[in-house]
Gaussian input, Z-matrix of N, CA and C with variables (Angstrom, degrees):
# hf/3-21g

backbone

0 1
 N
 C     1     B1
 C     2     B2     1     A1
 N     3     B3     2     A2     1     D1
 C     4     B4     3     A3     2     D2
 C     5     B5     4     A4     3     D3
 N     6     B6     5     A5     4     D4
 C     7     B7     6     A6     5     D5
 C     8     B8     7     A7     6     D6
 N     9     B9     8     A8     7     D7
 C    10    B10     9     A9     8     D8
 C    11    B11    10    A10     9     D9
 N    12    B12    11    A11    10    D10
 C    13    B13    12    A12    11    D11
 C    14    B14    13    A13    12    D12
 N    15    B15    14    A14    13    D13
 C    16    B16    15    A15    14    D14
 C    17    B17    16    A16    15    D15
 N    18    B18    17    A17    16    D16
 C    19    B19    18    A18    17    D17
 C    20    B20    19    A19    18    D18
 N    21    B21    20    A20    19    D19
 C    22    B22    21    A21    20    D20
 C    23    B23    22    A22    21    D21
 N    24    B24    23    A23    22    D22
 C    25    B25    24    A24    23    D23
 C    26    B26    25    A25    24    D24
 N    27    B27    26    A26    25    D25
 C    28    B28    27    A27    26    D26
 C    29    B29    28    A28    27    D27
 N    30    B30    29    A29    28    D28
 C    31    B31    30    A30    29    D29
 C    32    B32    31    A31    30    D30
 N    33    B33    32    A32    31    D31
 C    34    B34    33    A33    32    D32
 C    35    B35    34    A34    33    D33
 N    36    B36    35    A35    34    D34
 C    37    B37    36    A36    35    D35
 C    38    B38    37    A37    36    D36
 N    39    B39    38    A38    37    D37
 C    40    B40    39    A39    38    D38
 C    41    B41    40    A40    39    D39
 N    42    B42    41    A41    40    D40
 C    43    B43    42    A42    41    D41
 C    44    B44    43    A43    42    D42
 N    45    B45    44    A44    43    D43
 C    46    B46    45    A45    44    D44
 C    47    B47    46    A46    45    D45
 N    48    B48    47    A47    46    D46
 C    49    B49    48    A48    47    D47
 C    50    B50    49    A49    48    D48
 N    51    B51    50    A50    49    D49
 C    52    B52    51    A51    50    D50
 C    53    B53    52    A52    51    D51
 N    54    B54    53    A53    52    D52
 C    55    B55    54    A54    53    D53
 C    56    B56    55    A55    54    D54
 N    57    B57    56    A56    55    D55
 C    58    B58    57    A57    56    D56
 C    59    B59    58    A58    57    D57
 N    60    B60    59    A59    58    D58
 C    61    B61    60    A60    59    D59
 C    62    B62    61    A61    60    D60
 N    63    B63    62    A62    61    D61
 C    64    B64    63    A63    62    D62
 C    65    B65    64    A64    63    D63
 N    66    B66    65    A65    64    D64
 C    67    B67    66    A66    65    D65
 C    68    B68    67    A67    66    D66
 N    69    B69    68    A68    67    D67
 C    70    B70    69    A69    68    D68
 C    71    B71    70    A70    69    D69
 N    72    B72    71    A71    70    D70
 C    73    B73    72    A72    71    D71
 C    74    B74    73    A73    72    D72
 N    75    B75    74    A74    73    D73
 C    76    B76    75    A75    74    D74
 C    77    B77    76    A76    75    D75
 N    78    B78    77    A77    76    D76
 C    79    B79    78    A78    77    D77
 C    80    B80    79    A79    78    D78
 N    81    B81    80    A80    79    D79
 C    82    B82    81    A81    80    D80
 C    83    B83    82    A82    81    D81
 N    84    B84    83    A83    82    D82
 C    85    B85    84    A84    83    D83
 C    86    B86    85    A85    84    D84
 N    87    B87    86    A86    85    D85
 C    88    B88    87    A87    86    D86
 C    89    B89    88    A88    87    D87
 N    90    B90    89    A89    88    D88
 C    91    B91    90    A90    89    D89
 C    92    B92    91    A91    90    D90
 N    93    B93    92    A92    91    D91
 C    94    B94    93    A93    92    D92
 C    95    B95    94    A94    93    D93
 N    96    B96    95    A95    94    D94
 C    97    B97    96    A96    95    D95
 C    98    B98    97    A97    96    D96
 N    99    B99    98    A98    97    D97
 C   100   B100    99    A99    98    D98
 C   101   B101   100   A100    99    D99
 N   102   B102   101   A101   100   D100
 C   103   B103   102   A102   101   D101
 C   104   B104   103   A103   102   D102
 N   105   B105   104   A104   103   D103
 C   106   B106   105   A105   104   D104
 C   107   B107   106   A106   105   D105
 N   108   B108   107   A107   106   D106
 C   109   B109   108   A108   107   D107
 C   110   B110   109   A109   108   D108
 N   111   B111   110   A110   109   D109
 C   112   B112   111   A111   110   D110
 C   113   B113   112   A112   111   D111
 N   114   B114   113   A113   112   D112
 C   115   B115   114   A114   113   D113
 C   116   B116   115   A115   114   D114
 N   117   B117   116   A116   115   D115
 C   118   B118   117   A117   116   D116
 C   119   B119   118   A118   117   D117
 N   120   B120   119   A119   118   D118
 C   121   B121   120   A120   119   D119
 C   122   B122   121   A121   120   D120
 N   123   B123   122   A122   121   D121
 C   124   B124   123   A123   122   D122
 C   125   B125   124   A124   123   D123
 N   126   B126   125   A125   124   D124
 C   127   B127   126   A126   125   D125
 C   128   B128   127   A127   126   D126
 N   129   B129   128   A128   127   D127
 C   130   B130   129   A129   128   D128
 C   131   B131   130   A130   129   D129
 N   132   B132   131   A131   130   D130
 C   133   B133   132   A132   131   D131
 C   134   B134   133   A133   132   D132
 N   135   B135   134   A134   133   D133
 C   136   B136   135   A135   134   D134
 C   137   B137   136   A136   135   D135
 N   138   B138   137   A137   136   D136
 C   139   B139   138   A138   137   D137
 C   140   B140   139   A139   138   D138
 N   141   B141   140   A140   139   D139
 C   142   B142   141   A141   140   D140
 C   143   B143   142   A142   141   D141
 N   144   B144   143   A143   142   D142
 C   145   B145   144   A144   143   D143
 C   146   B146   145   A145   144   D144
 N   147   B147   146   A146   145   D145
 C   148   B148   147   A147   146   D146
 C   149   B149   148   A148   147   D147
 N   150   B150   149   A149   148   D148
 C   151   B151   150   A150   149   D149
 C   152   B152   151   A151   150   D150
 N   153   B153   152   A152   151   D151
 C   154   B154   153   A153   152   D152
 C   155   B155   154   A154   153   D153
 N   156   B156   155   A155   154   D154
 C   157   B157   156   A156   155   D155
 C   158   B158   157   A157   156   D156
 N   159   B159   158   A158   157   D157
 C   160   B160   159   A159   158   D158
 C   161   B161   160   A160   159   D159
 N   162   B162   161   A161   160   D160
 C   163   B163   162   A162   161   D161
 C   164   B164   163   A163   162   D162
 N   165   B165   164   A164   163   D163
 C   166   B166   165   A165   164   D164
 C   167   B167   166   A166   165   D165
 N   168   B168   167   A167   166   D166
 C   169   B169   168   A168   167   D167
 C   170   B170   169   A169   168   D168
 N   171   B171   170   A170   169   D169
 C   172   B172   171   A171   170   D170
 C   173   B173   172   A172   171   D171
 N   174   B174   173   A173   172   D172
 C   175   B175   174   A174   173   D173
 C   176   B176   175   A175   174   D174
 N   177   B177   176   A176   175   D175
 C   178   B178   177   A177   176   D176
 C   179   B179   178   A178   177   D177
 N   180   B180   179   A179   178   D178
 C   181   B181   180   A180   179   D179
 C   182   B182   181   A181   180   D180
 N   183   B183   182   A182   181   D181
 C   184   B184   183   A183   182   D182
 C   185   B185   184   A184   183   D183
 N   186   B186   185   A185   184   D184
 C   187   B187   186   A186   185   D185
 C   188   B188   187   A187   186   D186
 N   189   B189   188   A188   187   D187
 C   190   B190   189   A189   188   D188
 C   191   B191   190   A190   189   D189
 N   192   B192   191   A191   190   D190
 C   193   B193   192   A192   191   D191
 C   194   B194   193   A193   192   D192
 N   195   B195   194   A194   193   D193
 C   196   B196   195   A195   194   D194
 C   197   B197   196   A196   195   D195
 N   198   B198   197   A197   196   D196
 C   199   B199   198   A198   197   D197
 C   200   B200   199   A199   198   D198
 N   201   B201   200   A200   199   D199
 C   202   B202   201   A201   200   D200
 C   203   B203   202   A202   201   D201
 N   204   B204   203   A203   202   D202
 C   205   B205   204   A204   203   D203
 C   206   B206   205   A205   204   D204
 N   207   B207   206   A206   205   D205
 C   208   B208   207   A207   206   D206
 C   209   B209   208   A208   207   D207
 N   210   B210   209   A209   208   D208
 C   211   B211   210   A210   209   D209
 C   212   B212   211   A211   210   D210
 N   213   B213   212   A212   211   D211
 C   214   B214   213   A213   212   D212
 C   215   B215   214   A214   213   D213
 N   216   B216   215   A215   214   D214
 C   217   B217   216   A216   215   D215
 C   218   B218   217   A217   216   D216
 N   219   B219   218   A218   217   D217
 C   220   B220   219   A219   218   D218
 C   221   B221   220   A220   219   D219
 N   222   B222   221   A221   220   D220
 C   223   B223   222   A222   221   D221
 C   224   B224   223   A223   222   D222
 N   225   B225   224   A224   223   D223
 C   226   B226   225   A225   224   D224
 C   227   B227   226   A226   225   D225
 N   228   B228   227   A227   226   D226
 C   229   B229   228   A228   227   D227
 C   230   B230   229   A229   228   D228
 N   231   B231   230   A230   229   D229
 C   232   B232   231   A231   230   D230
 C   233   B233   232   A232   231   D231
 N   234   B234   233   A233   232   D232
 C   235   B235   234   A234   233   D233
 C   236   B236   235   A235   234   D234

   B1=1.4542
   B2=1.5326
   B3=1.3110
   B4=1.4590
   B5=1.5254
   B6=1.3250
   B7=1.4675
   B8=1.5284
   B9=1.3259
   B10=1.4688
   B11=1.5271
   B12=1.3259
   B13=1.4565
   B14=1.5308
   B15=1.3252
   B16=1.4676
   B17=1.5172
   B18=1.3314
   B19=1.4623
   B20=1.5258
   B21=1.3213
   B22=1.4586
   B23=1.5208
   B24=1.3226
   B25=1.4636
   B26=1.5249
   B27=1.3295
   B28=1.4565
   B29=1.5216
   B30=1.3312
   B31=1.4678
   B32=1.5223
   B33=1.3204
   B34=1.4586
   B35=1.5347
   B36=1.3073
   B37=1.4682
   B38=1.5213
   B39=1.3158
   B40=1.4739
   B41=1.5377
   B42=1.3258
   B43=1.4677
   B44=1.5207
   B45=1.3324
   B46=1.4599
   B47=1.5141
   B48=1.3273
   B49=1.4582
   B50=1.5295
   B51=1.3349
   B52=1.4653
   B53=1.5331
   B54=1.3303
   B55=1.4628
   B56=1.5268
   B57=1.3397
   B58=1.4532
   B59=1.5234
   B60=1.3233
   B61=1.4618
   B62=1.5310
   B63=1.3156
   B64=1.4695
   B65=1.5234
   B66=1.3359
   B67=1.4611
   B68=1.5261
   B69=1.3168
   B70=1.4621
   B71=1.5290
   B72=1.3288
   B73=1.4639
   B74=1.5295
   B75=1.3375
   B76=1.4627
   B77=1.5304
   B78=1.3201
   B79=1.4654
   B80=1.5239
   B81=1.3143
   B82=1.4609
   B83=1.5281
   B84=1.3255
   B85=1.4634
   B86=1.5262
   B87=1.3330
   B88=1.4671
   B89=1.5183
   B90=1.3213
   B91=1.4625
   B92=1.5248
   B93=1.3312
   B94=1.4694
   B95=1.5212
   B96=1.3156
   B97=1.4593
   B98=1.5270
   B99=1.3260
   B100=1.4638
   B101=1.5280
   B102=1.3290
   B103=1.4688
   B104=1.5245
   B105=1.3168
   B106=1.4628
   B107=1.5226
   B108=1.3438
   B109=1.4498
   B110=1.5220
   B111=1.3203
   B112=1.4671
   B113=1.5297
   B114=1.3177
   B115=1.4643
   B116=1.5272
   B117=1.3209
   B118=1.4673
   B119=1.5238
   B120=1.3306
   B121=1.4680
   B122=1.5233
   B123=1.3384
   B124=1.4651
   B125=1.5280
   B126=1.3305
   B127=1.4656
   B128=1.5288
   B129=1.3391
   B130=1.4648
   B131=1.5212
   B132=1.3317
   B133=1.4691
   B134=1.5263
   B135=1.3456
   B136=1.4661
   B137=1.5272
   B138=1.3380
   B139=1.4678
   B140=1.5310
   B141=1.3315
   B142=1.4688
   B143=1.5276
   B144=1.3219
   B145=1.4657
   B146=1.5243
   B147=1.3384
   B148=1.4624
   B149=1.5293
   B150=1.3178
   B151=1.4659
   B152=1.5259
   B153=1.3209
   B154=1.4675
   B155=1.5264
   B156=1.3208
   B157=1.4688
   B158=1.5267
   B159=1.3431
   B160=1.4651
   B161=1.5215
   B162=1.3180
   B163=1.4631
   B164=1.5252
   B165=1.3071
   B166=1.4680
   B167=1.5222
   B168=1.3248
   B169=1.4612
   B170=1.5268
   B171=1.3261
   B172=1.4634
   B173=1.5276
   B174=1.3265
   B175=1.4623
   B176=1.5264
   B177=1.3133
   B178=1.4631
   B179=1.5238
   B180=1.3221
   B181=1.4583
   B182=1.5301
   B183=1.3332
   B184=1.4632
   B185=1.5174
   B186=1.3244
   B187=1.4627
   B188=1.5275
   B189=1.3278
   B190=1.4698
   B191=1.5217
   B192=1.3220
   B193=1.4668
   B194=1.5255
   B195=1.3278
   B196=1.4654
   B197=1.5151
   B198=1.3275
   B199=1.4578
   B200=1.5216
   B201=1.3184
   B202=1.4566
   B203=1.5347
   B204=1.3398
   B205=1.4663
   B206=1.5239
   B207=1.3375
   B208=1.4657
   B209=1.5213
   B210=1.3328
   B211=1.4548
   B212=1.5235
   B213=1.3099
   B214=1.4661
   B215=1.5278
   B216=1.3201
   B217=1.4743
   B218=1.5190
   B219=1.3283
   B220=1.4612
   B221=1.5244
   B222=1.3198
   B223=1.4713
   B224=1.5296
   B225=1.3277
   B226=1.4566
   B227=1.5300
   B228=1.3117
   B229=1.4618
   B230=1.5236
   B231=1.3302
   B232=1.4651
   B233=1.5201
   B234=1.3175
   B235=1.4822
   B236=1.4916
   A1=108.51
   A2=116.22
   A3=121.96
   A4=109.76
   A5=115.60
   A6=120.56
   A7=110.31
   A8=117.29
   A9=120.15
   A10=112.07
   A11=117.28
   A12=121.25
   A13=111.55
   A14=116.62
   A15=122.17
   A16=113.43
   A17=115.91
   A18=118.95
   A19=111.00
   A20=113.69
   A21=122.59
   A22=108.04
   A23=115.62
   A24=121.24
   A25=105.90
   A26=115.19
   A27=121.36
   A28=107.71
   A29=116.71
   A30=120.37
   A31=112.60
   A32=117.22
   A33=121.47
   A34=112.95
   A35=117.35
   A36=121.74
   A37=108.35
   A38=116.71
   A39=122.85
   A40=111.77
   A41=116.59
   A42=122.50
   A43=113.98
   A44=117.21
   A45=120.97
   A46=115.01
   A47=117.01
   A48=120.35
   A49=108.13
   A50=118.50
   A51=119.17
   A52=110.95
   A53=115.99
   A54=121.74
   A55=108.81
   A56=115.11
   A57=118.92
   A58=108.04
   A59=116.54
   A60=121.65
   A61=110.87
   A62=115.13
   A63=124.40
   A64=113.31
   A65=116.83
   A66=121.60
   A67=107.97
   A68=115.33
   A69=122.03
   A70=109.35
   A71=116.30
   A72=122.13
   A73=109.74
   A74=117.80
   A75=120.37
   A76=111.82
   A77=115.46
   A78=121.64
   A79=110.16
   A80=116.55
   A81=121.29
   A82=111.87
   A83=117.18
   A84=119.12
   A85=111.70
   A86=117.83
   A87=120.12
   A88=110.08
   A89=116.85
   A90=120.46
   A91=111.59
   A92=117.30
   A93=120.01
   A94=110.58
   A95=116.87
   A96=120.40
   A97=111.05
   A98=116.19
   A99=119.86
   A100=110.55
   A101=117.03
   A102=120.78
   A103=111.53
   A104=117.29
   A105=122.10
   A106=112.65
   A107=116.71
   A108=120.48
   A109=114.69
   A110=116.26
   A111=121.00
   A112=107.87
   A113=117.26
   A114=121.16
   A115=110.52
   A116=115.45
   A117=120.15
   A118=110.00
   A119=116.32
   A120=118.80
   A121=111.97
   A122=117.14
   A123=119.47
   A124=111.17
   A125=116.85
   A126=120.18
   A127=109.62
   A128=115.64
   A129=120.28
   A130=111.84
   A131=117.44
   A132=120.10
   A133=110.06
   A134=115.96
   A135=120.41
   A136=112.21
   A137=116.12
   A138=121.65
   A139=109.65
   A140=117.68
   A141=121.07
   A142=114.72
   A143=118.30
   A144=119.59
   A145=112.26
   A146=117.15
   A147=121.76
   A148=108.16
   A149=116.76
   A150=121.36
   A151=109.33
   A152=115.68
   A153=120.16
   A154=110.27
   A155=117.21
   A156=120.65
   A157=111.19
   A158=117.58
   A159=120.30
   A160=110.56
   A161=116.76
   A162=120.70
   A163=110.98
   A164=116.62
   A165=120.13
   A166=110.92
   A167=117.12
   A168=119.85
   A169=111.76
   A170=117.46
   A171=120.28
   A172=110.57
   A173=116.96
   A174=120.16
   A175=110.93
   A176=117.22
   A177=121.64
   A178=110.50
   A179=116.51
   A180=121.44
   A181=110.29
   A182=116.73
   A183=121.05
   A184=111.07
   A185=116.56
   A186=120.27
   A187=110.18
   A188=116.80
   A189=120.55
   A190=111.25
   A191=116.50
   A192=119.71
   A193=110.15
   A194=115.92
   A195=119.25
   A196=114.40
   A197=117.90
   A198=120.10
   A199=111.57
   A200=116.85
   A201=119.94
   A202=110.48
   A203=116.68
   A204=120.10
   A205=112.21
   A206=117.23
   A207=119.89
   A208=111.20
   A209=117.44
   A210=120.44
   A211=110.18
   A212=115.84
   A213=120.06
   A214=109.86
   A215=117.59
   A216=121.16
   A217=110.56
   A218=117.49
   A219=120.84
   A220=110.00
   A221=117.18
   A222=121.65
   A223=110.43
   A224=116.22
   A225=120.45
   A226=111.38
   A227=117.11
   A228=119.75
   A229=111.93
   A230=117.08
   A231=120.54
   A232=112.99
   A233=116.72
   A234=120.49
   A235=113.28
   D1=138.02
   D2=178.34
   D3=-83.78
   D4=150.80
   D5=179.67
   D6=-60.20
   D7=-32.25
   D8=179.56
   D9=-68.38
   D10=-15.24
   D11=174.81
   D12=-86.56
   D13=-12.87
   D14=-177.92
   D15=-101.93
   D16=-39.33
   D17=-175.12
   D18=-129.27
   D19=161.27
   D20=175.22
   D21=-127.70
   D22=137.92
   D23=172.76
   D24=-125.20
   D25=111.36
   D26=-174.17
   D27=-146.73
   D28=127.89
   D29=-179.14
   D30=-57.46
   D31=-24.80
   D32=-179.18
   D33=-81.91
   D34=-11.86
   D35=-179.80
   D36=-116.32
   D37=114.80
   D38=178.84
   D39=51.75
   D40=36.83
   D41=177.52
   D42=55.57
   D43=33.04
   D44=177.08
   D45=87.70
   D46=2.88
   D47=175.55
   D48=-66.72
   D49=134.47
   D50=177.17
   D51=-59.41
   D52=127.56
   D53=179.61
   D54=-125.85
   D55=159.31
   D56=173.24
   D57=-62.93
   D58=135.89
   D59=-177.45
   D60=-54.44
   D61=138.44
   D62=-179.90
   D63=65.93
   D64=21.68
   D65=175.42
   D66=-138.07
   D67=-179.31
   D68=171.68
   D69=-116.89
   D70=18.56
   D71=-176.23
   D72=-88.08
   D73=116.17
   D74=178.63
   D75=-60.97
   D76=136.99
   D77=177.04
   D78=-56.83
   D79=-39.19
   D80=-178.20
   D81=-57.24
   D82=-28.24
   D83=-178.76
   D84=-62.91
   D85=-32.00
   D86=175.88
   D87=-63.45
   D88=-46.17
   D89=-179.04
   D90=-66.79
   D91=-37.85
   D92=176.62
   D93=-62.12
   D94=-42.22
   D95=178.82
   D96=-62.67
   D97=-47.02
   D98=-179.67
   D99=-62.62
   D100=-43.86
   D101=178.44
   D102=-60.13
   D103=-29.84
   D104=-179.60
   D105=-86.07
   D106=0.85
   D107=179.04
   D108=86.84
   D109=12.60
   D110=-179.96
   D111=-84.45
   D112=135.26
   D113=-179.76
   D114=-71.99
   D115=161.25
   D116=176.21
   D117=-60.90
   D118=-40.68
   D119=179.88
   D120=-61.71
   D121=-39.69
   D122=177.24
   D123=-69.41
   D124=-36.54
   D125=174.65
   D126=-58.13
   D127=-45.47
   D128=-178.79
   D129=-65.47
   D130=-30.68
   D131=174.97
   D132=-67.47
   D133=-38.14
   D134=178.71
   D135=-70.20
   D136=-30.15
   D137=-177.06
   D138=-130.59
   D139=75.07
   D140=-175.09
   D141=-64.65
   D142=-14.10
   D143=178.14
   D144=-77.09
   D145=-12.39
   D146=177.18
   D147=-91.39
   D148=127.63
   D149=177.44
   D150=-79.70
   D151=146.63
   D152=179.36
   D153=-56.90
   D154=-40.53
   D155=179.17
   D156=-60.09
   D157=-37.82
   D158=178.20
   D159=-61.53
   D160=-47.05
   D161=-178.18
   D162=-63.60
   D163=-45.11
   D164=-178.88
   D165=-66.98
   D166=-42.31
   D167=178.64
   D168=-63.87
   D169=-37.40
   D170=177.98
   D171=-64.74
   D172=-42.08
   D173=177.28
   D174=-64.34
   D175=-39.63
   D176=177.40
   D177=-63.75
   D178=-43.02
   D179=177.96
   D180=-61.95
   D181=-43.73
   D182=179.27
   D183=-62.03
   D184=-41.15
   D185=178.50
   D186=-60.36
   D187=-42.88
   D188=-179.82
   D189=-61.75
   D190=-38.26
   D191=178.73
   D192=-62.63
   D193=-47.63
   D194=-173.53
   D195=-80.87
   D196=-7.38
   D197=176.10
   D198=-112.16
   D199=5.86
   D200=-178.57
   D201=-73.43
   D202=138.51
   D203=178.11
   D204=-58.32
   D205=-32.69
   D206=-179.92
   D207=-64.17
   D208=-40.30
   D209=178.79
   D210=-66.99
   D211=-41.49
   D212=179.25
   D213=-62.16
   D214=-44.18
   D215=178.24
   D216=-63.51
   D217=-42.47
   D218=179.16
   D219=-62.43
   D220=-44.23
   D221=178.63
   D222=-60.25
   D223=-47.58
   D224=-177.16
   D225=-64.39
   D226=-36.32
   D227=179.94
   D228=-73.63
   D229=-26.20
   D230=179.74
   D231=-88.85
   D232=-17.66
   D233=-175.20
   D234=-73.32

């Protein structure tokens, strides 16, 4: 799945804050919930317009970013 299928960035929606596609729910709200110890299922109860697949795919996409060799090389070169 492409990131453009998961999120929308549009100045007309939440002032350009990245949101889950077809919603007005900021992507950051998922991470805030997880950081606070809230389960994905409880997050989805709070934001029923977000599909479970969207949340899981976004987390999978984030994992790929932070485990990519390119990111590791960039980090090491900047450190």
